[in-house]
C-alpha positions in Angstrom: 5.8 4.1 -0.8 3.1 3.4 -3.3 2.1 -0.4 -4.3 2.6 -1.0 -7.9 -0.1 -3.8 -7.9 -3.4 -4.3 -5.6 -1.4 -5.8 -3.0 -1.7 -3.4 0.1 1.4 -2.3 1.7 1.4 -2.4 5.6 2.8 1.2 6.2 3.2 0.9 9.9 5.5 -2.0 9.7 7.6 -0.1 7.2 7.5 2.9 9.5 8.8 1.1 12.4 11.5 -0.5 10.6 12.9 2.9 9.3 12.2 4.3 12.8 14.5 1.5 14.0 17.1 1.9 11.7 17.3 5.8 12.1 17.4 5.4 15.9 20.7 3.4 15.3 22.3 6.6 13.9 23.0 10.2 15.1 19.9 12.5 15.0 21.4 14.5 12.2 20.5 11.6 9.8 17.0 11.7 10.8 16.9 15.3 9.9 18.6 14.6 6.8 16.0 12.3 5.8 13.2 14.5 6.7 14.9 17.3 4.5 15.3 15.0 1.4 11.7 13.7 1.7 10.4 17.2 2.1 12.4 18.2 -0.8 11.0 15.7 -2.7 7.6 16.7 -1.7 8.2 20.5 -2.3 9.4 19.9 -5.9 6.3 17.6 -6.6 4.1 20.6 -5.7 6.3 23.2 -7.6 6.0 21.2 -10.9 2.3 20.4 -10.3 1.7 24.4 -9.9 3.6 25.2 -12.8 1.8 22.7 -15.1 -1.8 23.3 -13.8 -3.9 25.9 -15.9 -4.9 28.7 -13.8 -8.5 27.6 -13.2 -7.7 24.3 -12.1 -6.7 23.4 -8.6 -3.5 21.6 -8.5 -3.9 18.0 -6.5 -0.9 16.7 -5.1 0.2 13.3 -6.5 -0.4 10.1 -4.5 3.2 9.3 -4.1 3.9 13.0 -2.5 0.6 12.4 -0.4 2.2 9.0 0.8 5.5 10.5 1.7 3.8 13.0 3.9 1.5 10.4 5.5 4.8 8.2 6.1 6.8 11.2 7.6 3.8 11.9 10.1 3.8 8.2 11.1 7.3 8.2 11.3 7.1 11.2 13.8 4.7 9.4 15.6 6.5 6.0 16.1 9.8 7.7 16.7 8.5 10.3 19.1 9.6 13.2 17.2 7.9 16.6 17.4 5.8 17.1 14.0 7.3 20.6 14.0 10.2 18.8 12.3 8.2 19.1 9.2 7.6 22.8 9.2 11.5 23.5 8.9 11.2 22.4 5.3 7.4 22.6 4.4 5.3 25.6 5.3 2.5 24.7 7.7 -0.2 26.5 5.4 0.7 24.0 2.8 0.3 21.0 4.8 -3.3 22.4 5.9 -4.4 22.5 2.1 -3.7 19.0 1.7 -6.9 17.1 1.8 -7.1 14.0 4.2 -3.7 14.8 5.9 
């Protein structure tokens, strides 16, 4: 979800494609996709908290930030409630992330 070069990705078309594919399957697949993506974000944040020094505030990586944005956009396009994110990531953690 992060471009490796200066070429920008059109995120909305990717989100629309993933949403279309997920709608073809049982709703449990969508929940599983969200669970796996949230697990990635949680593990990334946990790793950054462990490696951060006490005086430094840990910053979320660009990849994890883009995964969260992707999930929010997927909720928007697929008409899912954004509370699906709170099943796996605490709401206060999402509020701490800048520009989210």
